[in-house]
C-alpha positions in Angstrom: 147.3 186.2 187.3 146.7 186.9 191.2 144.4 184.8 193.6 141.7 187.5 193.8 141.7 188.2 189.8 141.5 184.2 189.4 138.8 183.7 191.7 136.6 186.5 189.8 137.4 184.8 186.5 136.3 181.5 188.0 133.3 182.8 189.6 132.3 184.5 186.4 132.4 180.8 184.6 130.6 178.8 187.0 127.8 181.7 187.4 127.8 181.7 183.5 127.7 177.8 183.2 124.8 177.4 185.9 122.7 179.8 184.5 122.8 178.4 181.2 121.2 175.2 179.6 123.2 172.1 178.8 123.4 172.5 174.7 121.7 169.4 172.9 123.9 166.8 171.6 123.6 163.5 169.7 123.3 161.0 172.4 126.5 158.6 172.3 126.6 155.2 172.9 129.1 154.9 176.0 128.4 153.6 179.3 130.1 154.8 182.6 129.5 152.1 185.0 128.0 153.7 188.4 130.9 152.6 191.0 129.2 151.6 194.2 132.2 151.3 196.4 135.3 152.3 194.4 135.7 156.3 193.8 137.3 156.2 190.3 138.1 159.2 188.1 136.5 159.1 185.2 138.8 159.8 182.2 137.6 160.4 179.0 140.0 160.4 176.4 140.2 160.3 172.2 140.9 162.2 169.2 140.2 166.3 168.9 137.0 166.9 167.8 135.4 163.7 168.6 132.9 164.9 171.0 134.4 164.8 174.3 133.1 167.6 175.9 129.6 166.9 174.7 130.1 163.3 176.2 130.7 165.3 179.5 127.7 166.9 179.1 125.6 163.9 178.2 126.8 162.6 181.8 125.9 165.7 183.5 122.3 165.2 181.8 122.2 161.5 183.4 123.0 162.7 186.7 120.3 165.4 186.5 117.9 162.9 185.4 118.7 161.2 188.7 117.5 164.4 190.4 120.7 166.4 190.6 120.8 170.3 189.6 123.4 172.1 187.3 124.6 174.1 190.3 125.9 170.6 191.7 128.5 170.6 188.9 131.7 172.5 188.6 132.6 172.6 185.0 135.5 174.4 183.5 137.3 174.3 180.1 140.8 174.6 180.6 141.4 175.8 176.7 139.4 178.8 177.6 141.7 181.7 177.4 140.9 183.3 180.7 142.2 180.0 182.5 145.5 180.4 180.4 147.3 181.8 183.5 146.3 179.5 186.2 149.1 177.3 187.9 148.5 174.0 189.5 149.2 175.4 192.8 145.8 177.7 192.2 143.6 175.0 191.4 142.3 174.8 195.1 140.8 178.1 194.0 138.4 176.3 191.9 136.7 174.8 194.9 137.1 177.7 197.3 135.0 179.9 194.8 132.3 177.4 194.3 132.0 177.1 198.0 131.7 180.8 198.5 128.7 180.4 195.9 126.9 177.7 197.4 127.8 177.3 201.1 125.9 173.8 201.4 126.8 171.9 198.5 129.3 169.2 197.7 130.0 169.2 194.1 130.9 167.2 191.1 133.8 168.2 189.1 133.8 168.0 185.1 137.4 169.3 184.2 137.7 169.4 180.5 141.0 169.6 178.6 142.8 169.4 182.1 145.9 168.2 180.9 146.6 171.5 179.7 147.6 172.5 183.4 151.2 171.5 184.5 150.5 169.1 187.5 146.8 168.8 187.2 147.4 165.3 188.3 147.9 166.3 192.4 145.0 168.0 192.4 142.6 165.3 191.0 144.3 162.8 193.2 143.5 165.2 196.1 139.9 165.7 195.1 139.8 161.7 194.8 141.1 161.0 198.2 138.7 163.4 199.8 135.8 161.5 198.0 134.9 164.0 195.2 133.3 162.5 192.0 135.6 163.6 189.2 135.5 163.6 185.5 138.4 164.7 183.2 138.6 164.9 179.3 141.7 165.6 177.1 142.8 164.8 173.8 146.4 164.7 173.5 149.5 163.0 174.6 149.5 164.1 177.8 146.3 162.4 178.6 147.0 159.0 177.4 145.6 156.0 179.4 149.1 154.6 179.9 150.1 158.0 181.3 147.1 158.5 183.2 147.4 155.2 185.2 150.9 156.3 186.4 149.8 160.2 187.1 146.5 159.2 189.0 148.3 156.1 190.4 145.4 153.6 189.6 142.4 155.8 190.3 141.4 156.2 186.7 138.8 154.8 184.9 139.3 155.5 181.1 136.3 155.9 178.6 137.4 156.3 175.2 135.5 158.4 172.8 136.1 158.0 169.1 134.0 159.9 166.3 130.8 158.7 165.3 129.8 154.8 165.0 127.4 154.0 162.3 125.0 153.7 164.6 125.6 157.2 166.1 125.9 158.5 162.5 122.4 157.5 161.7 121.0 158.7 164.9 122.7 162.2 163.9 121.0 162.3 160.8 117.5 161.8 162.4 116.9 158.1 160.9 115.0 155.9 163.8 115.3 151.8 163.8 112.1 150.3 164.3 111.6 146.7 165.3 112.6 144.5 162.3 114.0 147.3 160.4 116.1 145.1 157.8 112.9 144.0 156.4 110.9 147.2 155.4 111.6 150.4 153.7 114.3 151.5 156.6 116.6 149.2 155.1 116.6 151.4 152.0 117.3 154.6 154.0 120.1 152.7 156.2 122.0 151.5 153.1 121.9 155.2 151.5 123.1 156.6 155.0 125.7 154.2 155.1 127.0 155.4 151.6 127.4 158.7 153.1 129.2 157.7 156.2 131.8 155.7 153.8 131.9 159.3 152.3 132.2 161.6 155.1 133.4 159.7 158.2 132.4 160.1 161.5 133.6 163.5 163.3 130.7 165.1 164.5 130.9 168.7 162.9 131.7 166.8 159.6 128.7 164.8 159.8 126.4 167.5 161.2 127.5 170.1 158.6 128.3 167.7 156.0 131.6 169.3 155.1 134.4 166.8 154.9 136.7 169.5 154.4 136.8 170.4 157.8 139.0 167.2 158.4 142.0 169.3 157.0 141.7 171.7 159.5 141.8 168.9 162.3 144.8 167.4 160.7 146.8 170.7 160.6 145.9 170.9 164.7 147.1 167.3 165.1 150.2 168.3 163.4 151.0 171.7 164.6 149.7 171.6 168.5 149.3 168.0 169.2 152.8 167.2 167.7 154.9 169.8 166.5 154.4 172.1 169.6 154.0 169.4 172.7 156.5 166.6 171.0 159.0 169.5 170.1 159.7 167.9 166.6 161.9 170.1 164.5 161.5 168.3 161.0 158.2 169.7 160.2 158.1 168.5 156.7 159.0 165.1 157.6 156.1 164.6 160.2 153.7 166.1 157.5 155.1 163.6 155.1 154.8 160.6 157.1 151.0 161.6 158.2 150.2 162.0 154.5 152.0 158.5 153.8 149.8 157.2 156.5 146.7 158.6 155.1 147.3 156.9 151.9 148.8 153.4 152.9 145.5 152.7 155.0 144.7 149.4 155.5 148.0 147.9 154.0 151.4 146.2 155.6 153.2 149.1 157.4 156.9 148.9 157.8 159.7 151.7 158.9 161.4 150.9 156.0 158.8 151.2 153.4 158.5 154.9 154.7 162.4 155.6 155.1 162.9 154.7 151.4 159.6 156.6 150.1 161.1 159.7 152.3 164.5 159.3 150.7 163.0 158.9 147.1 161.1 162.2 148.0 164.6 163.7 149.0 163.6 164.0 152.8 166.1 162.6 155.2 164.9 160.2 157.6 166.4 157.1 160.0 164.8 154.2 161.5 164.8 155.8 164.9 163.1 158.7 163.8 160.1 156.7 162.2 160.0 154.8 165.4 159.5 157.8 167.5 157.0 159.3 165.0 154.9 156.0 164.5 154.4 156.2 168.6 153.2 159.6 168.2 150.6 159.4 165.7 149.1 156.5 167.5 149.2 158.5 171.1 147.3 161.3 169.1 144.4 159.2 168.0 145.8 159.8 164.1 146.1 156.3 163.5 146.8 152.6 165.0 148.8 149.7 164.1 147.5 146.2 164.5 149.9 143.0 164.8 150.0 140.1 163.0 149.2 136.7 164.7 151.0 133.8 163.4 151.4 130.5 165.4 149.2 131.1 168.3 146.7 133.7 169.9 149.1 134.3 172.6 152.0 135.3 170.3 152.1 138.4 168.2 154.8 139.4 165.4 157.1 142.1 166.1 157.5 143.1 162.6 154.1 142.3 160.8 152.0 144.9 161.1 148.9 146.9 159.4 148.1 150.7 159.9 144.5 152.1 159.8 143.3 155.6 160.7 141.1 156.7 163.5 138.5 158.3 161.1 138.0 157.7 157.4 137.2 161.0 156.5 141.1 161.5 156.1 141.1 158.6 153.6 138.6 160.3 151.5 139.9 163.9 152.0 143.7 162.9 151.2 143.1 160.6 148.7 141.9 161.3 144.9 141.5 157.5 144.0 140.0 155.2 146.9 140.3 151.5 147.2 136.8 150.6 148.2 137.5 147.5 149.6 140.6 148.9 152.0 138.0 151.7 153.1 135.7 149.0 154.1 138.3 147.3 155.7 139.4 150.5 157.7 135.8 151.3 158.9 135.4 147.8 160.5 138.8 148.1 162.0 137.3 151.2 163.5 134.5 149.9 165.0 136.5 146.8 166.5 138.6 149.2 168.2 135.6 150.9 169.4 133.7 147.7 170.5 136.6 145.9 171.9 138.2 148.5 173.8 141.4 147.0 172.6 143.3 146.4 169.4 142.5 143.3 167.7 145.0 141.4 165.7 145.3 139.9 161.8 146.5 136.8 160.6 149.0 136.2 158.5 150.7 132.9 157.9 150.6 132.0 153.9 146.9 132.6 154.1 145.8 136.0 155.4 142.5 137.2 157.8 142.0 140.8 158.1 141.1 140.5 161.9 141.6 138.4 164.8 139.7 138.8 168.1 138.9 136.1 170.9 135.5 135.5 169.6 135.7 135.9 165.6 138.1 135.7 162.7 137.0 138.6 160.5 137.4 138.5 156.5 136.1 142.0 155.0 135.9 141.9 150.9 134.2 144.7 149.3 132.3 142.2 147.1 133.0 138.4 146.6 133.5 137.2 142.9 134.7 134.1 141.3 137.8 135.3 141.1 138.7 136.3 144.9 136.1 133.9 146.8 138.8 130.7 146.9 141.1 133.2 148.5 138.9 135.2 151.1 137.4 131.9 152.4 140.7 130.3 152.7 142.3 132.6 154.9 139.1 133.3 157.0 138.7 129.2 157.6 142.4 128.8 158.3 142.3 131.6 161.1 139.3 129.8 162.2 141.1 126.5 162.6 143.9 128.3 164.1 142.3 130.0 166.8 139.1 128.2 167.5 136.8 131.1 166.8 133.6 132.1 164.8 133.9 133.3 161.1 132.8 136.5 160.2 132.4 137.6 156.3 131.6 141.2 155.9 130.9 142.6 152.5 129.7 146.0 151.0 126.1 144.7 150.4 126.3 140.8 149.7 124.3 138.2 151.9 124.9 134.7 150.7 126.5 131.5 151.9 129.8 130.4 150.6 131.2 126.9 152.3 129.1 126.9 155.1 130.1 130.7 156.0 127.3 133.4 155.7 128.3 136.7 154.3 126.9 139.9 156.2 126.8 143.6 154.7 128.6 146.1 156.3 125.6 148.6 157.0 123.9 145.5 158.8 126.8 144.2 161.0 127.9 147.7 162.1 124.4 148.0 163.7 124.3 144.9 165.3 
């Protein structure tokens, strides 16, 4: 596509955007700081279909509330087939075209799925050097925070967007929490909504349409577009087997040998180096994450002891005919910790085990405390508290009681704190 034709295409897309209205969307619990002196490129990252584009719209609405207009923004989605032939040396045409439309404005850039343009980072760095405000988004391995820091040379400020939290879920369902809601009739509605959240997961389309089967398409898109095409993986069936293995082993101990043995028993060829590579990939594309164990001190992590969780428990529900409700609840807590802390927690294992360790808390998750499991669950939790000097948290499905000085809290209440 020559420059003249491309400019007309960009002009058409900008005029169409500026003459439309921003779509309605669920406000996400995401805050982007207003930097007063530093000019940072805001980078919105996360899994496919988690709502990153709508977060860009939310940020635009916030700027409009401060007095800006839609025409102050350049918004382009680089997954649009009309921009498929655009090359990095043509990106300057975006600003040139905008200036032909609005001669006196200095735009704010919103560049969606910018990683589809090879060499995009040079253009974004130049915009940043010239003082433009830039927001970019992306969902695959070409726009990872560890690579962004290199590509943008420290100009980036990453904002992670994961599937709906439980608080965002009940907002999407139209449930409002009044003051002291946990003591009134809203409590029952919240508990019912939590049952639905457990069943559906947090992908916005799945929640709004009540269609869990959508996650199967997300799974296939991750497999074929984010992995097979971008990483040039030749053994498609082994990678598919690996992802399904992870979807069924959630919340459990993870090891490369465990999958190798499973693959070989299923007549697949596998190796340690292959599984190591696959493990990095599935974490990079936000399919799952691996937590490392703490043993002797908070500063030291085990290189071998790991547990694996999925970024959305909708995959668990779709690919497992029989679910372990205790581990499912644990996976939900793990996602929330990733969302709140912005960094991976750990777990504790040294004779006793505690599910999650953060600087502030030792967290044990148990679906239902019984006479049979009470001693084990409390022992692991209190051992971790003694070891790391933090606060005990015992999360259950729906129990509120006190055990050896530790108060339990239902997951639906903890998720809304």
